[in-house]
BAFI-3210 file (N, C-alpha, C; in Angstrom, 3 decimals, decimal comma, padded with zeros to 6 digits):
// residues 185
n [1|2|3|4|5|6|7|8|9|10|11|12|13|14|15|16|17|18|19|20|21|22|23|24|25|26|27|28|29|30|31|32|33|34|35|36|37|38|39|40|41|42|43|44|45|46|47|48|49|50|51|52|53|54|55|56|57|58|59|60|61|62|63|64|65|66|67|68|69|70|71|72|73|74|75|76|77|78|79|80|81|82|83|84|85|86|87|88|89|90|91|92|93|94|95|96|97|98|99|100|101|102|103|104|105|106|107|108|109|110|111|112|113|114|115|116|117|118|119|120|121|122|123|124|125|126|127|128|129|130|131|132|133|134|135|136|137|138|139|140|141|142|143|144|145|146|147|148|149|150|151|152|153|154|155|156|157|158|159|160|161|162|163|164|165|166|167|168|169|170|171|172|173|174|175|176|177|178|179|180|181|182|183|184|185]
n.u [-006,186|-008,837|-008,587|-009,902|-011,838|-011,604|-014,424|-015,648|-014,519|-011,674|-012,437|-012,376|-011,196|-011,372|-013,826|-015,584|-017,572|-016,353|-016,770|-017,139|-014,691|-013,026|-013,865|-012,817|-010,087|-009,514|-009,037|-006,513|-003,695|-000,404|000,105|-001,526|-004,762|-006,484|-007,469|-009,980|-011,446|-011,206|-012,716|-015,253|-016,096|-017,291|-019,898|-020,878|-022,807|-023,436|-020,822|-020,221|-022,162|-021,506|-018,860|-019,152|-020,160|-018,181|-015,969|-016,553|-016,458|-013,784|-012,268|-013,442|-014,822|-015,562|-013,933|-010,686|-007,940|-006,386|-008,090|-010,199|-008,875|-008,142|-010,684|-011,463|-009,488|-009,969|-012,627|-012,244|-010,464|-012,092|-013,941|-012,336|-011,093|-008,901|-008,121|-009,147|-007,809|-005,019|-004,861|-005,575|-003,731|-001,535|-002,545|-003,198|-000,676|000,354|-001,337|-000,523|-000,552|001,213|003,470|003,361|000,885|-000,777|-000,544|-001,691|-004,331|-005,535|-005,887|-007,809|-009,951|-009,075|-006,361|-004,355|-004,755|-005,012|-007,679|-009,566|-008,855|-009,327|-012,084|-012,923|-012,205|-013,767|-016,319|-016,414|-016,331|-018,712|-020,688|-020,254|-020,857|-023,352|-024,858|-025,193|-023,900|-022,898|-024,268|-022,276|-019,897|-020,620|-020,892|-018,260|-016,918|-018,215|-017,058|-014,997|-015,854|-018,063|-021,543|-021,672|-019,243|-019,671|-021,708|-020,320|-018,428|-020,028|-021,044|-018,667|-017,678|-019,818|-019,722|-017,233|-017,646|-019,564|-018,007|-016,016|-017,555|-018,322|-015,801|-014,809|-016,843|-017,008|-014,490|-012,175|-008,960|-005,753|-003,894|-000,906|001,003|000,617|001,711|000,779|000,135|002,423|002,602|000,653|001,173]
n.v [258,929|261,138|264,516|266,072|268,784|270,382|270,586|270,498|271,715|270,791|269,940|272,193|271,043|272,124|273,246|271,262|269,115|267,530|264,762|264,341|265,266|263,356|261,104|261,683|261,783|259,123|257,916|258,323|258,194|257,452|259,423|261,536|262,929|261,465|262,996|262,175|261,647|264,110|265,606|264,321|264,675|267,106|266,579|265,164|263,250|261,714|260,801|259,233|257,174|256,071|255,231|252,994|250,946|251,016|250,287|247,620|246,537|247,076|245,854|243,653|241,773|238,750|238,117|237,276|239,504|240,213|239,590|241,339|243,782|243,640|243,914|246,455|248,129|247,735|248,726|251,315|252,173|251,919|253,914|256,067|257,297|259,024|259,419|257,162|255,130|255,693|255,464|252,769|251,387|251,421|249,895|247,572|246,612|245,861|243,787|241,787|242,158|242,480|244,886|244,637|243,394|245,407|247,286|245,752|245,588|247,842|247,177|245,217|242,223|240,490|240,480|238,498|237,196|234,747|232,345|232,797|235,392|236,865|236,563|238,060|240,664|240,793|240,690|243,215|244,836|244,033|244,742|247,489|248,182|246,934|246,651|244,155|240,932|238,597|235,314|233,452|234,556|234,658|231,910|231,105|232,492|231,322|228,851|229,051|230,758|231,043|231,598|233,884|235,140|235,705|237,577|239,534|240,300|241,575|243,695|244,957|245,892|247,584|249,396|250,657|251,707|253,641|255,192|256,068|257,685|259,675|260,713|261,685|263,538|265,287|266,172|265,400|266,057|264,518|262,951|264,228|262,218|260,358|258,833|259,925|262,545|264,015|264,499|266,340|268,743]
n.w [-042,221|-041,454|-040,678|-037,802|-036,512|-033,405|-031,439|-028,983|-025,979|-023,881|-020,606|-017,897|-015,076|-012,566|-012,369|-011,824|-009,698|-006,680|-006,842|-009,604|-010,583|-009,424|-010,837|-013,380|-012,742|-012,084|-014,456|-015,472|-017,675|-018,103|-016,197|-016,931|-017,663|-020,177|-023,280|-024,209|-021,867|-020,582|-022,275|-022,282|-019,621|-019,626|-019,649|-017,145|-016,223|-018,493|-019,091|-016,820|-017,024|-019,525|-019,033|-017,392|-019,068|-021,097|-019,606|-019,058|-021,670|-022,402|-020,383|-018,999|-020,447|-022,396|-024,587|-025,913|-025,322|-027,579|-029,751|-029,195|-029,558|-032,278|-033,424|-032,427|-033,512|-036,264|-036,625|-035,789|-037,779|-040,054|-039,497|-039,772|-037,531|-035,893|-033,174|-031,844|-033,245|-032,753|-029,912|-029,564|-031,090|-029,428|-027,252|-028,610|-029,397|-026,892|-026,466|-028,092|-030,857|-033,803|-035,376|-038,162|-038,453|-037,471|-039,516|-041,578|-040,745|-041,709|-044,356|-044,347|-044,134|-046,146|-046,346|-046,047|-043,580|-040,922|-040,650|-038,423|-037,448|-039,774|-039,916|-037,700|-038,509|-040,806|-039,675|-038,501|-040,816|-042,067|-040,164|-040,119|-042,780|-043,347|-041,056|-039,900|-039,131|-041,481|-042,260|-042,966|-041,908|-039,232|-038,661|-039,050|-036,975|-034,817|-034,677|-032,916|-030,881|-028,048|-027,188|-025,498|-026,113|-028,804|-028,578|-027,110|-029,028|-031,000|-029,448|-028,749|-031,208|-031,843|-029,648|-030,064|-032,563|-031,971|-030,162|-031,919|-033,629|-031,787|-030,939|-033,393|-034,122|-031,913|-031,996|-030,552|-029,511|-030,264|-027,676|-026,159|-025,771|-027,731|-030,769|-033,258|-032,573|-032,736|-035,385|-035,863|-034,717]
ca.u [-007,205|-009,345|-008,382|-011,152|-011,749|-012,095|-015,683|-015,958|-013,238|-011,309|-013,106|-011,593|-011,583|-011,639|-015,243|-016,383|-017,735|-015,291|-017,105|-016,889|-013,245|-012,461|-014,152|-011,831|-008,753|-009,357|-008,750|-005,200|-002,784|000,910|000,027|-002,396|-006,132|-006,598|-008,393|-011,347|-012,105|-011,257|-013,824|-016,533|-016,554|-018,161|-021,240|-020,539|-023,804|-023,191|-019,514|-020,326|-022,941|-020,732|-017,671|-019,492|-020,219|-016,867|-015,085|-016,836|-015,969|-012,326|-011,525|-014,076|-015,601|-015,122|-013,018|-009,256|-007,551|-005,931|-009,278|-010,897|-008,139|-008,306|-011,995|-011,462|-008,665|-010,619|-013,777|-011,673|-009,937|-013,228|-014,539|-011,322|-011,071|-007,495|-007,935|-009,394|-006,725|-003,748|-004,942|-005,656|-002,474|-000,738|-003,139|-003,074|000,695|000,447|-002,209|000,086|-000,682|002,505|003,464|002,903|-000,566|-001,426|-000,626|-002,627|-005,707|-006,008|-006,217|-009,023|-009,929|-008,497|-004,941|-003,472|-004,990|-005,503|-009,139|-010,308|-008,600|-010,038|-013,519|-013,125|-012,174|-014,928|-017,489|-016,385|-016,707|-020,133|-021,501|-020,076|-021,501|-024,702|-025,472|-025,441|-022,855|-023,447|-024,313|-020,984|-018,948|-021,102|-020,530|-016,810|-016,580|-018,795|-016,170|-014,111|-016,514|-019,345|-022,592|-021,298|-018,184|-020,288|-022,392|-019,310|-017,838|-020,971|-021,100|-017,363|-017,666|-020,792|-019,211|-016,159|-018,242|-020,129|-016,918|-015,400|-018,441|-018,234|-014,480|-014,737|-017,792|-016,621|-013,167|-011,247|-007,585|-004,847|-003,086|000,492|001,847|000,332|002,616|000,152|000,085|003,656|002,393|-000,391|001,593]
ca.v [259,393|262,474|265,427|266,575|270,055|270,295|271,305|270,528|271,953|269,974|270,516|272,728|270,161|272,907|273,626|270,070|268,689|266,611|263,429|264,314|265,404|262,049|260,220|261,994|261,442|257,662|257,453|258,816|257,356|258,094|260,582|262,593|262,546|261,488|263,995|261,648|261,843|265,551|266,104|263,751|265,181|268,265|266,032|264,121|262,172|260,872|260,171|258,190|256,065|255,457|254,582|251,676|250,020|251,001|249,519|246,207|246,165|247,129|245,083|242,538|240,934|237,361|237,937|237,480|240,897|240,382|239,600|242,605|244,891|243,555|244,486|247,892|248,809|247,714|249,640|252,661|252,488|252,113|255,210|257,111|257,931|259,060|259,244|255,743|254,360|255,898|254,884|251,311|250,833|251,190|248,780|246,397|246,093|245,174|242,607|240,790|242,451|242,935|246,091|244,245|243,159|246,716|247,846|244,942|245,881|248,883|246,544|244,440|240,777|239,718|240,837|237,420|236,819|233,388|232,256|233,429|236,836|237,415|236,608|239,210|241,874|240,751|241,064|244,683|245,386|243,757|245,588|248,863|248,382|246,382|246,585|242,764|239,980|237,582|233,939|232,788|235,088|234,201|230,493|231,041|232,927|230,366|227,692|229,292|231,548|230,632|232,611|235,132|235,778|236,256|238,802|240,533|240,826|242,531|244,887|245,638|246,629|248,664|250,382|251,449|252,481|254,799|256,024|256,713|258,786|260,746|261,328|262,441|264,653|266,244|266,674|265,186|266,085|263,456|263,219|264,512|261,022|259,486|259,116|260,784|263,923|264,670|264,891|267,360|269,995]
ca.w [-041,300|-041,731|-039,558|-037,233|-035,811|-032,029|-031,262|-027,558|-025,300|-022,735|-019,442|-016,784|-013,974|-011,348|-012,362|-011,531|-008,313|-006,248|-007,345|-011,044|-010,747|-009,084|-011,976|-014,415|-012,223|-012,069|-015,814|-015,898|-018,443|-018,065|-015,319|-017,465|-018,009|-021,642|-023,813|-024,310|-020,576|-020,335|-023,092|-021,853|-018,318|-019,833|-019,409|-016,169|-016,137|-019,656|-018,926|-015,786|-017,575|-020,588|-018,478|-016,858|-020,205|-021,740|-018,733|-019,298|-022,994|-022,471|-019,407|-018,274|-021,355|-022,576|-025,720|-025,662|-025,555|-028,959|-030,610|-028,918|-030,164|-033,729|-033,749|-032,136|-034,515|-037,589|-036,682|-035,715|-039,104|-040,965|-039,167|-039,919|-036,212|-035,500|-031,729|-031,544|-033,849|-032,043|-028,563|-029,581|-031,590|-028,209|-026,506|-029,466|-029,282|-025,591|-026,540|-028,959|-032,280|-034,314|-036,227|-039,501|-038,377|-037,333|-040,873|-042,381|-040,326|-042,626|-045,634|-044,182|-043,893|-047,256|-046,424|-045,622|-042,190|-040,672|-040,770|-037,320|-037,461|-040,934|-039,576|-036,805|-039,328|-041,695|-038,855|-038,417|-042,120|-042,319|-039,295|-040,577|-044,077|-043,464|-039,727|-039,521|-039,498|-042,390|-041,738|-043,176|-040,931|-037,923|-038,521|-038,912|-035,613|-033,867|-034,546|-031,779|-029,844|-027,491|-027,359|-024,824|-026,890|-030,009|-028,158|-026,761|-030,256|-031,589|-028,602|-028,838|-032,473|-031,701|-028,688|-030,654|-033,646|-031,275|-029,653|-033,081|-034,035|-030,793|-031,028|-034,644|-034,136|-030,871|-032,357|-029,447|-030,026|-029,831|-026,488|-026,480|-025,719|-028,866|-031,895|-034,274|-032,112|-033,195|-036,785|-035,984|-034,072]
c.u [-007,584|-009,131|-009,718|-010,897|-012,330|-013,319|-016,076|-014,631|-012,954|-011,861|-012,085|-012,040|-011,897|-013,102|-016,157|-016,546|-016,588|-015,522|-016,784|-015,401|-012,553|-012,681|-013,115|-010,436|-008,488|-008,915|-007,428|-004,426|-001,465|000,855|-000,897|-003,797|-006,229|-007,694|-009,821|-012,099|-012,227|-012,360|-015,162|-017,011|-017,226|-019,618|-021,061|-021,529|-023,620|-021,879|-019,586|-021,077|-022,152|-019,538|-017,966|-019,495|-018,848|-015,870|-015,293|-016,205|-014,437|-011,647|-012,151|-014,882|-014,941|-014,143|-011,566|-008,878|-007,127|-007,111|-010,038|-010,205|-008,149|-009,611|-012,009|-010,648|-009,338|-011,777|-013,304|-011,124|-011,078|-013,897|-013,576|-011,254|-009,634|-007,274|-008,104|-008,239|-005,449|-003,768|-004,861|-004,500|-001,589|-001,236|-003,005|-001,691|000,861|-000,369|-001,689|-000,073|000,638|002,341|002,944|001,393|-001,320|-001,574|-001,626|-004,076|-006,324|-006,483|-007,444|-008,835|-009,280|-006,991|-004,028|-003,594|-005,301|-007,027|-009,897|-010,101|-009,327|-011,531|-013,824|-013,173|-013,374|-016,204|-017,559|-016,865|-018,208|-021,034|-021,428|-020,887|-022,977|-025,484|-025,840|-024,231|-023,507|-023,444|-022,954|-019,946|-019,328|-020,672|-019,025|-016,373|-017,052|-017,979|-015,263|-014,809|-017,782|-020,337|-022,209|-020,199|-018,720|-020,989|-021,391|-018,639|-018,749|-021,000|-019,777|-017,308|-018,638|-020,319|-018,158|-016,576|-018,811|-019,032|-016,224|-016,250|-018,310|-016,891|-014,351|-015,626|-017,466|-015,264|-012,150|-009,815|-006,754|-004,102|-001,636|001,355|001,582|001,214|002,028|000,091|001,306|003,509|001,416|000,018|002,290]
c.v [260,832|263,340|265,995|267,875|269,895|271,193|271,439|270,693|270,898|270,695|271,056|271,963|270,918|273,332|272,463|269,852|267,735|265,212|263,320|264,459|264,070|261,048|260,441|261,536|259,936|257,122|257,982|257,741|258,119|259,414|261,692|262,054|262,615|262,445|263,472|261,892|263,319|266,216|265,612|264,265|266,543|267,884|264,855|262,963|261,188|260,107|259,017|256,956|255,317|254,678|253,189|250,630|249,888|250,193|248,020|245,769|246,120|246,150|243,844|241,602|239,576|237,136|238,034|238,918|241,137|240,461|240,915|243,746|244,839|244,215|245,999|248,649|248,836|248,703|251,095|253,109|252,764|253,469|256,376|257,973|257,941|258,837|257,776|254,890|254,479|255,282|253,366|250,652|250,508|249,962|247,483|245,775|245,307|243,893|241,553|241,006|243,059|244,221|245,774|244,017|244,475|247,362|247,079|245,171|246,906|248,282|245,647|242,942|239,943|239,927|239,771|236,999|235,332|233,476|233,025|234,946|237,508|237,541|237,773|240,498|241,949|241,140|242,583|245,318|245,215|244,598|247,046|249,131|247,998|246,303|245,173|241,935|238,907|236,205|233,255|233,261|234,640|232,749|230,323|231,417|231,919|229,079|227,829|229,985|230,878|231,788|233,938|235,869|236,383|237,580|239,896|241,115|241,875|243,824|245,652|246,487|247,814|249,766|251,269|252,149|253,773|255,747|256,755|257,883|259,966|261,471|262,194|263,675|265,718|266,861|266,534|265,148|264,916|263,894|263,408|263,262|260,061|259,847|260,069|262,236|264,704|265,152|266,046|268,688|270,915]
c.w [-041,641|-040,492|-039,103|-036,467|-034,398|-031,870|-029,798|-026,823|-024,233|-021,505|-018,444|-015,544|-012,696|-011,257|-011,973|-010,043|-007,965|-006,817|-008,842|-011,350|-010,459|-010,220|-013,079|-013,979|-012,247|-013,426|-016,357|-016,672|-018,492|-017,293|-015,769|-017,709|-019,534|-022,108|-023,969|-022,998|-020,239|-021,162|-022,547|-020,506|-018,422|-019,579|-018,431|-016,095|-017,300|-019,483|-017,932|-016,322|-018,646|-020,036|-017,931|-017,988|-020,868|-020,920|-018,895|-020,626|-023,021|-021,517|-018,804|-019,170|-021,570|-023,726|-025,266|-026,049|-027,008|-029,921|-030,452|-029,638|-031,691|-034,149|-033,544|-033,188|-035,882|-037,653|-036,557|-037,062|-040,081|-040,743|-039,343|-038,654|-035,684|-034,006|-031,350|-032,038|-033,028|-030,643|-028,627|-030,326|-030,387|-027,455|-027,298|-029,402|-027,981|-025,575|-027,514|-030,449|-032,758|-035,139|-037,626|-039,502|-038,232|-038,709|-041,734|-041,985|-041,272|-043,950|-045,544|-044,114|-044,989|-047,378|-045,824|-044,172|-042,081|-040,539|-039,679|-037,299|-038,621|-040,629|-038,633|-037,620|-040,262|-040,926|-038,703|-039,713|-042,370|-041,426|-039,733|-041,846|-044,099|-042,160|-039,295|-039,945|-040,365|-041,737|-041,856|-042,153|-039,525|-037,674|-038,349|-037,495|-034,570|-033,750|-033,329|-030,610|-029,346|-027,646|-026,709|-025,588|-028,179|-029,678|-027,821|-028,000|-030,887|-030,771|-028,598|-030,106|-032,386|-030,777|-029,342|-031,936|-033,049|-030,800|-030,811|-033,562|-033,084|-030,889|-032,266|-034,605|-033,098|-031,171|-031,242|-030,000|-029,487|-028,577|-026,906|-026,541|-026,874|-030,052|-032,923|-033,879|-032,586|-034,634|-036,932|-035,381|-035,036]
res [m|v|e|r|k|q|r|v|p|l|c|d|l|s|t|l|s|a|e|d|r|e|m|a|e|k|n|r|v|e|g|k|i|p|n|i|f|a|t|l|v|n|h|p|k|l|a|r|s|w|l|r|f|a|g|y|i|l|g|r|q|t|l|p|a|r|d|r|e|l|a|i|l|r|i|g|w|l|n|q|a|p|y|e|w|e|q|h|v|r|i|g|r|r|s|g|i|s|e|a|e|i|e|r|i|k|q|g|p|e|a|g|w|e|h|h|d|a|a|i|l|r|a|c|d|e|l|f|e|n|s|v|i|s|d|a|t|w|q|s|l|a|q|r|y|n|t|q|q|m|m|d|l|v|f|t|i|g|q|y|n|l|v|s|w|a|l|n|s|l|g|v|p|l|d|d|f|l|p|g|a|k|n|t|n]
***
């Protein structure tokens, strides 16, 4: 992963309105407000709008959690987004992705995956490289996914591509509780 320089500071929550402070507080992880939220609340209107969509993608969409996390981890890896990667390694493990699979995500769809998992990773690669999923990959995914799931996959990859760009460009630092943070101190 490429190291990124912090460009946007973590927001001093005491400067926010009660409503905006509450928005940040609702997103605590392990008792702390993750740095992504502490950064984004510098722009409360944007954060509030983004959180609605991000909440759908992370928690209410039609894809199985494991499939969602395979896609998020692959697009995060392709974008060399350390914050995205570290956060979703944790979530991916809880979603049933093994340590060996987490390492293989870095290698891509040709690294010995079963057919469906390889198609998820290939969809990430194709969207990242060409901005479109190929017909062959689409047909492979459609063997298991319905139309809504196909749409959710595209939007999941797009959402986390966007988030990776934002995290990398804003320079959001790793949270102290993430394993990679121990390597950057």
